[in-house]
N, CA, C and O atoms as a Tinker XYZ file with bonds, in Angstrom:
   500  protein
     1  N     40.865000   12.016000   27.599000    73     2
     2  CA    40.957000   13.044000   26.585000    64     1     3
     3  C     42.250000   12.852000   25.798000    63     2     4     5
     4  O     43.297000   12.534000   26.363000    81     3
     5  N     42.160000   13.044000   24.536000    73     3     6
     6  CA    43.309000   12.821000   23.658000    64     5     7
     7  C     44.233000   14.036000   23.707000    63     6     8     9
     8  O     43.783000   15.177000   23.806000    81     7
     9  N     45.532000   13.761000   23.634000    73     7    10
    10  CA    46.513000   14.850000   23.609000    64     9    11
    11  C     46.849000   15.233000   22.178000    63    10    12    13
    12  O     47.554000   16.212000   21.934000    81    11
    13  N     46.342000   14.455000   21.238000    73    11    14
    14  CA    46.609000   14.736000   19.833000    64    13    15
    15  C     45.708000   15.872000   19.366000    63    14    16    17
    16  O     44.511000   15.871000   19.652000    81    15
    17  N     46.288000   16.862000   18.634000    73    15    18
    18  CA    45.467000   17.980000   18.172000    64    17    19
    19  C     44.503000   17.563000   17.056000    63    18    20    21
    20  O     43.573000   18.315000   16.763000    81    19
    21  N     44.682000   16.413000   16.430000    73    19    22
    22  CA    43.826000   15.972000   15.330000    64    21    23
    23  C     42.986000   14.794000   15.817000    63    22    24    25
    24  O     43.497000   13.876000   16.459000    81    23
    25  N     41.708000   14.833000   15.507000    73    23    26
    26  CA    40.812000   13.769000   15.915000    64    25    27
    27  C     40.991000   12.552000   15.013000    63    26    28    29
    28  O     41.094000   12.684000   13.794000    81    27
    29  N     41.027000   11.398000   15.606000    73    27    30
    30  CA    41.189000   10.156000   14.854000    64    29    31
    31  C     39.842000    9.771000   14.249000    63    30    32    33
    32  O     38.886000    9.521000   14.983000    81    31
    33  N     39.757000    9.721000   12.938000    73    31    34
    34  CA    38.515000    9.372000   12.249000    64    33    35
    35  C     38.617000    8.044000   11.526000    63    34    36    37
    36  O     37.769000    7.718000   10.695000    81    35
    37  N     39.629000    7.290000   11.830000    73    35    38
    38  CA    39.777000    5.991000   11.169000    64    37    39
    39  C     38.727000    5.022000   11.701000    63    38    40    41
    40  O     38.163000    5.216000   12.778000    81    39
    41  N     38.490000    4.015000   10.947000    73    39    42
    42  CA    37.493000    3.015000   11.317000    64    41    43
    43  C     38.132000    1.802000   11.993000    63    42    44    45
    44  O     37.615000    0.689000   11.908000    81    43
    45  N     39.248000    2.027000   12.656000    73    43    46
    46  CA    39.948000    0.924000   13.301000    64    45    47
    47  C     39.110000    0.261000   14.393000    63    46    48    49
    48  O     39.114000   -0.964000   14.513000    81    47
    49  N     38.406000    1.041000   15.174000    73    47    50
    50  CA    37.616000    0.454000   16.261000    64    49    51
    51  C     36.159000    0.334000   15.811000    63    50    52    53
    52  O     35.363000    1.263000   15.947000    81    51
    53  N     35.849000   -0.812000   15.285000    73    51    54
    54  CA    34.477000   -1.065000   14.841000    64    53    55
    55  C     33.660000   -1.568000   16.020000    63    54    56    57
    56  O     34.189000   -2.132000   16.977000    81    55
    57  N     32.401000   -1.356000   15.925000    73    55    58
    58  CA    31.491000   -1.804000   16.969000    64    57    59
    59  C     31.402000   -3.330000   16.937000    63    58    60    61
    60  O     31.196000   -3.937000   15.886000    81    59
    61  N     31.558000   -3.917000   18.088000    73    59    62
    62  CA    31.509000   -5.372000   18.182000    64    61    63
    63  C     30.069000   -5.820000   18.419000    63    62    64    65
    64  O     29.395000   -5.314000   19.317000    81    63
    65  N     29.608000   -6.757000   17.622000    73    63    66
    66  CA    28.277000   -7.330000   17.810000    64    65    67
    67  C     28.440000   -8.672000   18.498000    63    66    68    69
    68  O     29.363000   -9.436000   18.214000    81    67
    69  N     27.534000   -8.930000   19.394000    73    67    70
    70  CA    27.576000  -10.210000   20.081000    64    69    71
    71  C     27.124000  -11.307000   19.137000    63    70    72    73
    72  O     26.306000  -11.079000   18.246000    81    71
    73  N     27.644000  -12.450000   19.332000    73    71    74
    74  CA    27.224000  -13.617000   18.564000    64    73    75
    75  C     26.481000  -14.544000   19.517000    63    74    76    77
    76  O     27.053000  -15.030000   20.493000    81    75
    77  N     25.219000  -14.783000   19.233000    73    75    78
    78  CA    24.388000  -15.617000   20.092000    64    77    79
    79  C     24.207000  -16.981000   19.431000    63    78    80    81
    80  O     23.827000  -17.050000   18.262000    81    79
    81  N     24.466000  -18.045000   20.145000    73    79    82
    82  CA    24.223000  -19.374000   19.580000    64    81    83
    83  C     22.723000  -19.565000   19.332000    63    82    84    85
    84  O     21.888000  -19.064000   20.085000    81    83
    85  N     22.402000  -20.293000   18.269000    73    83    86
    86  CA    20.996000  -20.484000   17.912000    64    85    87
    87  C     20.215000  -21.146000   19.045000    63    86    88    89
    88  O     19.058000  -20.802000   19.284000    81    87
    89  N     20.836000  -22.083000   19.737000    73    87    90
    90  CA    20.156000  -22.764000   20.843000    64    89    91
    91  C     19.763000  -21.766000   21.937000    63    90    92    93
    92  O     18.682000  -21.872000   22.516000    81    91
    93  N     20.634000  -20.808000   22.216000    73    91    94
    94  CA    20.331000  -19.803000   23.232000    64    93    95
    95  C     19.230000  -18.859000   22.747000    63    94    96    97
    96  O     18.366000  -18.453000   23.524000    81    95
    97  N     19.269000  -18.515000   21.458000    73    95    98
    98  CA    18.209000  -17.671000   20.891000    64    97    99
    99  C     16.855000  -18.350000   21.051000    63    98   100   101
   100  O     15.871000  -17.729000   21.453000    81    99
   101  N     16.829000  -19.647000   20.724000    73    99   102
   102  CA    15.570000  -20.395000   20.838000    64   101   103
   103  C     15.112000  -20.494000   22.298000    63   102   104   105
   104  O     13.913000  -20.459000   22.573000    81   103
   105  N     16.037000  -20.613000   23.209000    73   103   106
   106  CA    15.705000  -20.646000   24.637000    64   105   107
   107  C     15.079000  -19.320000   25.075000    63   106   108   109
   108  O     14.092000  -19.300000   25.811000    81   107
   109  N     15.665000  -18.224000   24.615000    73   107   110
   110  CA    15.142000  -16.894000   24.960000    64   109   111
   111  C     13.748000  -16.706000   24.367000    63   110   112   113
   112  O     12.847000  -16.185000   25.024000    81   111
   113  N     13.585000  -17.134000   23.128000    73   111   114
   114  CA    12.274000  -17.013000   22.477000    64   113   115
   115  C     11.237000  -17.842000   23.228000    63   114   116   117
   116  O     10.128000  -17.369000   23.473000    81   115
   117  N     11.585000  -19.070000   23.594000    73   115   118
   118  CA    10.651000  -19.930000   24.335000    64   117   119
   119  C     10.276000  -19.286000   25.668000    63   118   120   121
   120  O      9.117000  -19.334000   26.082000    81   119
   121  N     11.255000  -18.687000   26.336000    73   119   122
   122  CA    10.983000  -18.018000   27.612000    64   121   123
   123  C     10.061000  -16.823000   27.416000    63   122   124   125
   124  O      9.249000  -16.519000   28.289000    81   123
   125  N     10.178000  -16.143000   26.279000    73   123   126
   126  CA     9.333000  -14.973000   26.035000    64   125   127
   127  C      7.890000  -15.368000   25.709000    63   126   128   129
   128  O      6.974000  -14.563000   25.876000    81   127
   129  N      7.684000  -16.622000   25.239000    73   127   130
   130  CA     6.335000  -17.093000   24.928000    64   129   131
   131  C      5.662000  -17.780000   26.115000    63   130   132   133
   132  O      4.498000  -18.170000   26.023000    81   131
   133  N      6.373000  -17.931000   27.216000    73   131   134
   134  CA     5.790000  -18.590000   28.389000    64   133   135
   135  C      4.587000  -17.788000   28.875000    63   134   136   137
   136  O      4.593000  -16.559000   28.794000    81   135
   137  N      3.548000  -18.470000   29.381000    73   135   138
   138  CA     2.362000  -17.753000   29.870000    64   137   139
   139  C      2.738000  -16.731000   30.938000    63   138   140   141
   140  O      3.423000  -17.055000   31.908000    81   139
   141  N      2.296000  -15.527000   30.754000    73   139   142
   142  CA     2.549000  -14.451000   31.708000    64   141   143
   143  C      3.918000  -13.809000   31.581000    63   142   144   145
   144  O      4.261000  -12.927000   32.368000    81   143
   145  N      4.709000  -14.240000   30.600000    73   143   146
   146  CA     6.058000  -13.692000   30.442000    64   145   147
   147  C      6.003000  -12.338000   29.748000    63   146   148   149
   148  O      5.126000  -12.080000   28.924000    81   147
   149  N      6.935000  -11.500000   30.089000    73   147   150
   150  CA     7.095000  -10.194000   29.465000    64   149   151
   151  C      8.394000  -10.208000   28.665000    63   150   152   153
   152  O      9.443000  -10.585000   29.186000    81   151
   153  N      8.323000   -9.797000   27.405000    73   151   154
   154  CA     9.519000   -9.776000   26.562000    64   153   155
   155  C     10.581000   -8.899000   27.199000    63   154   156   157
   156  O     11.762000   -9.247000   27.180000    81   155
   157  N     10.189000   -7.790000   27.751000    73   155   158
   158  CA    11.143000   -6.874000   28.367000    64   157   159
   159  C     11.882000   -7.527000   29.537000    63   158   160   161
   160  O     13.098000   -7.387000   29.668000    81   159
   161  N     11.148000   -8.230000   30.369000    73   159   162
   162  CA    11.769000   -8.864000   31.538000    64   161   163
   163  C     12.691000  -10.001000   31.098000    63   162   164   165
   164  O     13.799000  -10.147000   31.615000    81   163
   165  N     12.221000  -10.809000   30.136000    73   163   166
   166  CA    13.056000  -11.905000   29.629000    64   165   167
   167  C     14.335000  -11.341000   29.014000    63   166   168   169
   168  O     15.420000  -11.882000   29.227000    81   167
   169  N     14.210000  -10.258000   28.256000    73   167   170
   170  CA    15.384000   -9.644000   27.628000    64   169   171
   171  C     16.384000   -9.180000   28.680000    63   170   172   173
   172  O     17.591000   -9.362000   28.514000    81   171
   173  N     15.892000   -8.585000   29.759000    73   171   174
   174  CA    16.791000   -8.137000   30.829000    64   173   175
   175  C     17.475000   -9.311000   31.515000    63   174   176   177
   176  O     18.642000   -9.222000   31.896000    81   175
   177  N     16.744000  -10.414000   31.672000    73   175   178
   178  CA    17.334000  -11.590000   32.325000    64   177   179
   179  C     18.510000  -12.142000   31.518000    63   178   180   181
   180  O     19.492000  -12.621000   32.086000    81   179
   181  N     18.403000  -12.072000   30.193000    73   179   182
   182  CA    19.461000  -12.609000   29.331000    64   181   183
   183  C     20.413000  -11.516000   28.830000    63   182   184   185
   184  O     21.300000  -11.788000   28.021000    81   183
   185  N     20.228000  -10.288000   29.307000    73   183   186
   186  CA    21.059000   -9.152000   28.902000    64   185   187
   187  C     21.025000   -8.963000   27.377000    63   186   188   189
   188  O     22.061000   -8.883000   26.717000    81   187
   189  N     19.803000   -8.897000   26.846000    73   187   190
   190  CA    19.568000   -8.711000   25.415000    64   189   191
   191  C     18.606000   -7.543000   25.257000    63   190   192   193
   192  O     17.777000   -7.292000   26.132000    81   191
   193  N     18.713000   -6.847000   24.170000    73   191   194
   194  CA    17.761000   -5.785000   23.862000    64   193   195
   195  C     16.418000   -6.423000   23.513000    63   194   196   197
   196  O     16.370000   -7.425000   22.799000    81   195
   197  N     15.333000   -5.844000   24.014000    73   195   198
   198  CA    14.015000   -6.443000   23.771000    64   197   199
   199  C     13.655000   -6.435000   22.285000    63   198   200   201
   200  O     12.935000   -7.322000   21.826000    81   199
   201  N     14.143000   -5.450000   21.523000    73   199   202
   202  CA    13.888000   -5.455000   20.075000    64   201   203
   203  C     14.534000   -6.662000   19.409000    63   202   204   205
   204  O     14.000000   -7.211000   18.445000    81   203
   205  N     15.686000   -7.069000   19.932000    73   203   206
   206  CA    16.359000   -8.260000   19.406000    64   205   207
   207  C     15.517000   -9.505000   19.686000    63   206   208   209
   208  O     15.414000  -10.396000   18.843000    81   207
   209  N     14.919000   -9.555000   20.873000    73   207   210
   210  CA    14.067000  -10.704000   21.220000    64   209   211
   211  C     12.864000  -10.760000   20.285000    63   210   212   213
   212  O     12.485000  -11.838000   19.828000    81   211
   213  N     12.263000   -9.609000   19.997000    73   211   214
   214  CA    11.129000   -9.589000   19.064000    64   213   215
   215  C     11.554000  -10.073000   17.674000    63   214   216   217
   216  O     10.804000  -10.789000   17.011000    81   215
   217  N     12.743000   -9.689000   17.238000    73   215   218
   218  CA    13.237000  -10.156000   15.934000    64   217   219
   219  C     13.434000  -11.670000   15.955000    63   218   220   221
   220  O     13.097000  -12.350000   14.986000    81   219
   221  N     13.971000  -12.200000   17.042000    73   219   222
   222  CA    14.166000  -13.647000   17.138000    64   221   223
   223  C     12.828000  -14.368000   17.225000    63   222   224   225
   224  O     12.693000  -15.486000   16.728000    81   223
   225  N     11.853000  -13.746000   17.842000    73   223   226
   226  CA    10.528000  -14.368000   17.903000    64   225   227
   227  C      9.953000  -14.549000   16.501000    63   226   228   229
   228  O      9.290000  -15.547000   16.220000    81   227
   229  N     10.211000  -13.581000   15.626000    73   227   230
   230  CA     9.747000  -13.713000   14.240000    64   229   231
   231  C     10.473000  -14.857000   13.535000    63   230   232   233
   232  O      9.875000  -15.595000   12.752000    81   231
   233  N     11.762000  -14.995000   13.818000    73   231   234
   234  CA    12.547000  -16.045000   13.167000    64   233   235
   235  C     12.258000  -17.434000   13.720000    63   234   236   237
   236  O     12.022000  -18.373000   12.960000    81   235
   237  N     12.278000  -17.563000   15.045000    73   235   238
   238  CA    12.234000  -18.877000   15.668000    64   237   239
   239  C     10.931000  -19.167000   16.397000    63   238   240   241
   240  O     10.690000  -20.293000   16.832000    81   239
   241  N     10.110000  -18.165000   16.524000    73   239   242
   242  CA     8.909000  -18.331000   17.343000    64   241   243
   243  C      7.884000  -19.233000   16.696000    63   242   244   245
   244  O      7.751000  -19.279000   15.473000    81   243
   245  N      7.176000  -19.935000   17.520000    73   243   246
   246  CA     6.084000  -20.770000   17.061000    64   245   247
   247  C      4.832000  -19.909000   17.122000    63   246   248   249
   248  O      4.422000  -19.487000   18.203000    81   247
   249  N      4.227000  -19.646000   15.979000    73   247   250
   250  CA     3.065000  -18.757000   15.923000    64   249   251
   251  C      1.922000  -19.283000   16.782000    63   250   252   253
   252  O      1.173000  -18.495000   17.360000    81   251
   253  N      1.778000  -20.586000   16.874000    73   251   254
   254  CA     0.686000  -21.133000   17.679000    64   253   255
   255  C      0.920000  -20.903000   19.168000    63   254   256   257
   256  O     -0.033000  -20.858000   19.946000    81   255
   257  N      2.194000  -20.756000   19.572000    73   255   258
   258  CA     2.482000  -20.487000   20.980000    64   257   259
   259  C      2.122000  -19.059000   21.339000    63   258   260   261
   260  O      1.725000  -18.775000   22.469000    81   259
   261  N      2.260000  -18.162000   20.374000    73   259   262
   262  CA     1.970000  -16.755000   20.645000    64   261   263
   263  C      0.472000  -16.495000   20.712000    63   262   264   265
   264  O      0.008000  -15.722000   21.550000    81   263
   265  N     -0.278000  -17.137000   19.837000    73   263   266
   266  CA    -1.718000  -16.920000   19.812000    64   265   267
   267  C     -2.410000  -18.263000   19.962000    63   266   268   269
   268  O     -2.448000  -19.052000   19.017000    81   267
   269  N     -2.952000  -18.528000   21.132000    73   267   270
   270  CA    -3.619000  -19.809000   21.329000    64   269   271
   271  C     -4.836000  -19.923000   20.413000    63   270   272   273
   272  O     -5.487000  -18.928000   20.094000    81   271
   273  N     -5.124000  -21.132000   20.005000    73   271   274
   274  CA    -6.260000  -21.371000   19.114000    64   273   275
   275  C     -7.577000  -21.234000   19.856000    63   274   276   277
   276  O     -7.614000  -20.853000   21.026000    81   275
   277  N     -8.642000  -21.547000   19.162000    73   275   278
   278  CA    -9.966000  -21.433000   19.791000    64   277   279
   279  C    -10.070000  -22.367000   20.992000    63   278   280   281
   280  O     -9.542000  -23.479000   20.990000    81   279
   281  N    -10.748000  -21.894000   21.989000    73   279   282
   282  CA   -10.925000  -22.695000   23.192000    64   281   283
   283  C    -12.406000  -22.906000   23.431000    63   282   284   285
   284  O    -13.228000  -22.069000   23.059000    81   283
   285  N    -12.744000  -24.015000   24.048000    73   283   286
   286  CA   -14.133000  -24.303000   24.360000    64   285   287
   287  C    -14.545000  -23.539000   25.608000    63   286   288   289
   288  O    -13.777000  -23.397000   26.560000    81   287
   289  N    -15.765000  -23.059000   25.576000    73   287   290
   290  CA   -16.309000  -22.300000   26.690000    64   289   291
   291  C    -17.544000  -23.041000   27.179000    63   290   292   293
   292  O    -18.372000  -23.442000   26.361000    81   291
   293  N    -17.694000  -23.237000   28.480000    73   291   294
   294  CA   -18.889000  -23.942000   28.961000    64   293   295
   295  C    -20.149000  -23.123000   28.682000    63   294   296   297
   296  O    -20.180000  -21.904000   28.847000    81   295
   297  N    -21.183000  -23.841000   28.254000    73   295   298
   298  CA   -22.458000  -23.199000   27.927000    64   297   299
   299  C    -23.558000  -23.904000   28.698000    63   298   300   301
   300  O    -23.585000  -25.133000   28.774000    81   299
   301  N    -24.453000  -23.134000   29.260000    73   299   302
   302  CA   -25.593000  -23.700000   29.963000    64   301   303
   303  C    -26.845000  -23.266000   29.213000    63   302   304   305
   304  O    -27.087000  -22.079000   28.996000    81   303
   305  N    -27.634000  -24.264000   28.824000    73   303   306
   306  CA   -28.864000  -23.979000   28.090000    64   305   307
   307  C    -30.022000  -24.121000   29.064000    63   306   308   309
   308  O    -30.184000  -25.146000   29.726000    81   307
   309  N    -30.819000  -23.072000   29.133000    73   307   310
   310  CA   -31.993000  -23.108000   30.004000    64   309   311
   311  C    -33.228000  -22.895000   29.148000    63   310   312   313
   312  O    -33.172000  -22.188000   28.142000    81   311
   313  N    -34.337000  -23.498000   29.536000    73   311   314
   314  CA   -35.562000  -23.308000   28.751000    64   313   315
   315  C    -36.045000  -21.863000   28.861000    63   314   316   317
   316  O    -35.790000  -21.168000   29.845000    81   315
   317  N    -36.743000  -21.446000   27.824000    73   315   318
   318  CA   -37.298000  -20.090000   27.829000    64   317   319
   319  C    -38.296000  -19.950000   28.964000    63   318   320   321
   320  O    -39.118000  -20.830000   29.219000    81   319
   321  N    -38.197000  -18.837000   29.620000    73   319   322
   322  CA   -39.192000  -18.538000   30.648000    64   321   323
   323  C    -40.366000  -17.871000   29.976000    63   322   324   325
   324  O    -40.203000  -17.030000   29.092000    81   323
   325  N    -41.517000  -18.246000   30.393000    73   323   326
   326  CA   -42.682000  -17.595000   29.796000    64   325   327
   327  C    -42.780000  -16.192000   30.382000    63   326   328   329
   328  O    -42.892000  -16.001000   31.592000    81   327
   329  N    -42.736000  -15.254000   29.508000    73   327   330
   330  CA   -42.788000  -13.858000   29.927000    64   329   331
   331  C    -44.248000  -13.430000   29.922000    63   330   332   333
   332  O    -44.946000  -13.499000   28.911000    81   331
   333  N    -44.667000  -12.994000   31.071000    73   331   334
   334  CA   -46.049000  -12.531000   31.153000    64   333   335
   335  C    -46.109000  -11.098000   30.651000    63   334   336   337
   336  O    -45.502000  -10.186000   31.213000    81   335
   337  N    -46.842000  -10.941000   29.604000    73   335   338
   338  CA   -46.999000   -9.604000   29.051000    64   337   339
   339  C    -48.224000   -8.966000   29.691000    63   338   340   341
   340  O    -49.255000   -9.607000   29.894000    81   339
   341  N    -48.079000   -7.708000   29.994000    73   339   342
   342  CA   -49.250000   -7.051000   30.580000    64   341   343
   343  C    -50.383000   -7.011000   29.555000    63   342   344   345
   344  O    -50.173000   -6.759000   28.369000    81   343
   345  N    -51.554000   -7.261000   30.045000    73   343   346
   346  CA   -52.709000   -7.235000   29.152000    64   345   347
   347  C    -52.949000   -5.798000   28.716000    63   346   348   349
   348  O    -52.754000   -4.847000   29.473000    81   347
   349  N    -53.376000   -5.681000   27.480000    73   347   350
   350  CA   -53.632000   -4.350000   26.932000    64   349   351
   351  C    -54.736000   -3.687000   27.734000    63   350   352   353
   352  O    -55.804000   -4.251000   27.974000    81   351
   353  N    -54.435000   -2.491000   28.127000    73   351   354
   354  CA   -55.430000   -1.715000   28.882000    64   353   355
   355  C    -56.327000   -1.028000   27.871000    63   354   356   357
   356  O    -55.871000   -0.377000   26.932000    81   355
   357  N    -57.589000   -1.195000   28.095000    73   355   358
   358  CA   -58.531000   -0.547000   27.184000    64   357   359
   359  C    -58.341000    0.954000   27.316000    63   358   360   361
   360  O    -58.471000    1.521000   28.400000    81   359
   361  N    -58.032000    1.580000   26.201000    73   359   362
   362  CA   -57.823000    3.023000   26.236000    64   361   363
   363  C    -58.654000    3.665000   25.138000    63   362   364   365
   364  O    -59.133000    3.018000   24.207000    81   363
   365  N    -58.792000    4.928000   25.293000    73   363   366
   366  CA   -59.538000    5.670000   24.287000    64   365   367
   367  C    -58.688000    5.827000   23.043000    63   366   368   369
   368  O    -57.467000    5.971000   23.120000    81   367
   369  N    -59.333000    5.798000   21.922000    73   367   370
   370  CA   -58.662000    5.997000   20.650000    64   369   371
   371  C    -59.280000    7.203000   19.994000    63   370   372   373
   372  O    -60.500000    7.327000   19.886000    81   371
   373  N    -58.398000    8.100000   19.551000    73   371   374
   374  CA   -58.863000    9.273000   18.816000    64   373   375
   375  C    -58.415000    9.085000   17.381000    63   374   376   377
   376  O    -57.238000    8.852000   17.104000    81   375
   377  N    -59.383000    9.191000   16.467000    73   375   378
   378  CA   -59.053000    9.036000   15.053000    64   377   379
   379  C    -59.370000   10.356000   14.362000    63   378   380   381
   380  O    -60.476000   10.887000   14.458000    81   379
   381  N    -58.360000   10.865000   13.663000    73   379   382
   382  CA   -58.511000   12.152000   12.976000    64   381   383
   383  C    -58.309000   11.897000   11.493000    63   382   384   385
   384  O    -57.295000   11.336000   11.079000    81   383
   385  N    -59.276000   12.312000   10.708000    73   383   386
   386  CA   -59.168000   12.162000    9.259000    64   385   387
   387  C    -58.839000   13.516000    8.656000    63   386   388   389
   388  O    -59.547000   14.503000    8.861000    81   387
   389  N    -57.740000   13.535000    7.905000    73   387   390
   390  CA   -57.271000   14.776000    7.303000    64   389   391
   391  C    -57.684000   14.821000    5.840000    63   390   392   393
   392  O    -58.144000   13.828000    5.275000    81   391
   393  N    -57.513000   15.988000    5.240000    73   391   394
   394  CA   -57.795000   16.126000    3.820000    64   393   395
   395  C    -56.860000   15.233000    3.025000    63   394   396   397
   396  O    -55.702000   15.059000    3.407000    81   395
   397  N    -57.319000   14.686000    1.970000    73   395   398
   398  CA   -56.497000   13.824000    1.141000    64   397   399
   399  C    -56.576000   12.367000    1.570000    63   398   400   401
   400  O    -55.849000   11.534000    1.028000    81   399
   401  N    -57.435000   12.035000    2.522000    73   399   402
   402  CA   -57.637000   10.652000    2.914000    64   401   403
   403  C    -56.673000   10.143000    3.970000    63   402   404   405
   404  O    -56.700000    8.957000    4.297000    81   403
   405  N    -55.827000   10.996000    4.511000    73   403   406
   406  CA   -54.914000   10.561000    5.572000    64   405   407
   407  C    -55.684000   10.424000    6.875000    63   406   408   409
   408  O    -56.539000   11.245000    7.204000    81   407
   409  N    -55.363000    9.378000    7.600000    73   407   410
   410  CA   -56.017000    9.122000    8.865000    64   409   411
   411  C    -54.958000    8.993000    9.960000    63   410   412   413
   412  O    -53.948000    8.313000    9.783000    81   411
   413  N    -55.199000    9.644000   11.076000    73   411   414
   414  CA   -54.270000    9.608000   12.203000    64   413   415
   415  C    -55.006000    9.035000   13.398000    63   414   416   417
   416  O    -56.051000    9.544000   13.804000    81   415
   417  N    -54.446000    7.962000   13.959000    73   415   418
   418  CA   -55.036000    7.357000   15.154000    64   417   419
   419  C    -54.107000    7.618000   16.337000    63   418   420   421
   420  O    -52.904000    7.370000   16.262000    81   419
   421  N    -54.671000    8.109000   17.403000    73   419   422
   422  CA   -53.911000    8.409000   18.615000    64   421   423
   423  C    -54.445000    7.509000   19.717000    63   422   424   425
   424  O    -55.629000    7.546000   20.051000    81   423
   425  N    -53.536000    6.687000   20.287000    73   423   426
   426  CA   -53.908000    5.780000   21.367000    64   425   427
   427  C    -53.355000    6.313000   22.679000    63   426   428   429
   428  O    -52.228000    6.807000   22.722000    81   427
   429  N    -54.117000    6.221000   23.721000    73   427   430
   430  CA   -53.653000    6.614000   25.038000    64   429   431
   431  C    -53.583000    8.119000   25.186000    63   430   432   433
   432  O    -54.201000    8.869000   24.430000    81   431
   433  N    -52.825000    8.539000   26.166000    73   431   434
   434  CA   -52.734000    9.968000   26.436000    64   433   435
   435  C    -51.544000   10.567000   25.696000    63   434   436   437
   436  O    -50.437000   10.030000   25.732000    81   435
   437  N    -51.788000   11.677000   25.032000    73   435   438
   438  CA   -50.764000   12.393000   24.292000    64   437   439
   439  C    -50.873000   13.852000   24.684000    63   438   440   441
   440  O    -51.975000   14.380000   24.838000    81   439
   441  N    -49.742000   14.500000   24.844000    73   439   442
   442  CA   -49.759000   15.920000   25.178000    64   441   443
   443  C    -50.338000   16.702000   24.001000    63   442   444   445
   444  O    -50.082000   16.388000   22.839000    81   443
   445  N    -51.087000   17.679000   24.316000    73   443   446
   446  CA   -51.749000   18.485000   23.291000    64   445   447
   447  C    -50.730000   19.179000   22.390000    63   446   448   449
   448  O    -50.941000   19.274000   21.181000    81   447
   449  N    -49.644000   19.659000   22.955000    73   447   450
   450  CA   -48.627000   20.355000   22.165000    64   449   451
   451  C    -47.990000   19.398000   21.154000    63   450   452   453
   452  O    -47.717000   19.787000   20.019000    81   451
   453  N    -47.754000   18.157000   21.559000    73   451   454
   454  CA   -47.172000   17.165000   20.654000    64   453   455
   455  C    -48.135000   16.845000   19.533000    63   454   456   457
   456  O    -47.735000   16.763000   18.372000    81   455
   457  N    -49.402000   16.662000   19.870000    73   455   458
   458  CA   -50.409000   16.374000   18.845000    64   457   459
   459  C    -50.544000   17.528000   17.875000    63   458   460   461
   460  O    -50.751000   17.318000   16.680000    81   459
   461  N    -50.428000   18.748000   18.380000    73   459   462
   462  CA   -50.526000   19.932000   17.502000    64   461   463
   463  C    -49.363000   19.948000   16.504000    63   462   464   465
   464  O    -49.564000   20.244000   15.326000    81   463
   465  N    -48.158000   19.633000   16.965000    73   463   466
   466  CA   -46.989000   19.589000   16.083000    64   465   467
   467  C    -47.168000   18.556000   14.974000    63   466   468   469
   468  O    -46.829000   18.815000   13.819000    81   467
   469  N    -47.698000   17.391000   15.324000    73   467   470
   470  CA   -47.913000   16.335000   14.334000    64   469   471
   471  C    -48.959000   16.761000   13.324000    63   470   472   473
   472  O    -48.783000   16.574000   12.120000    81   471
   473  N    -50.034000   17.328000   13.808000    73   471   474
   474  CA   -51.099000   17.775000   12.895000    64   473   475
   475  C    -50.621000   18.877000   11.958000    63   474   476   477
   476  O    -50.942000   18.863000   10.770000    81   475
   477  N    -49.860000   19.823000   12.480000    73   475   478
   478  CA   -49.309000   20.890000   11.625000    64   477   479
   479  C    -48.402000   20.310000   10.556000    63   478   480   481
   480  O    -48.456000   20.737000    9.403000    81   479
   481  N    -47.576000   19.352000   10.918000    73   479   482
   482  CA   -46.669000   18.739000    9.948000    64   481   483
   483  C    -47.442000   17.992000    8.880000    63   482   484   485
   484  O    -47.076000   18.051000    7.707000    81   483
   485  N    -48.489000   17.301000    9.250000    73   483   486
   486  CA   -49.304000   16.561000    8.276000    64   485   487
   487  C    -50.078000   17.495000    7.354000    63   486   488   489
   488  O    -50.243000   17.198000    6.171000    81   487
   489  N    -50.545000   18.600000    7.872000    73   487   490
   490  CA   -51.307000   19.549000    7.049000    64   489   491
   491  C    -50.427000   20.219000    5.990000    63   490   492   493
   492  O    -50.907000   20.585000    4.917000    81   491
   493  N    -49.108000   20.380000    6.308000    73   491   494
   494  CA   -48.193000   21.017000    5.358000    64   493   495
   495  C    -47.804000   20.092000    4.215000    63   494   496   497
   496  O    -47.314000   20.564000    3.189000    81   495
   497  N    -48.006000   18.807000    4.361000    73   495   498
   498  CA   -47.629000   17.855000    3.318000    64   497   499
   499  C    -48.420000   18.012000    2.083000    63   498   500
   500  O    -48.211000   17.277000    1.118000    81   499
């Protein structure tokens, strides 16, 4: 604590910035691009702020190291299997002819309530 009644506001003590040699910056960047590397962990190992490492990656980083290019994937081609489709079951067909020449064909079993809804909708057209 200062014994002076007036606070010192001079700019005599400026903040010191570290000076990193370019070779060391490039080493840190290369370490951050290593497979499985974490920028945060690399930054802690070198006692650097991780934001600084990201800035150096933009300056010195090799873009191809950060994002690997397309890779070949093994592919196995097999012949189509013949899919046996079930044979159509002979079913009853109901054909309803409405006014105006509209025709409605109903195949298989349909609930009466559903058919009534469809018929009502068609009659209102």
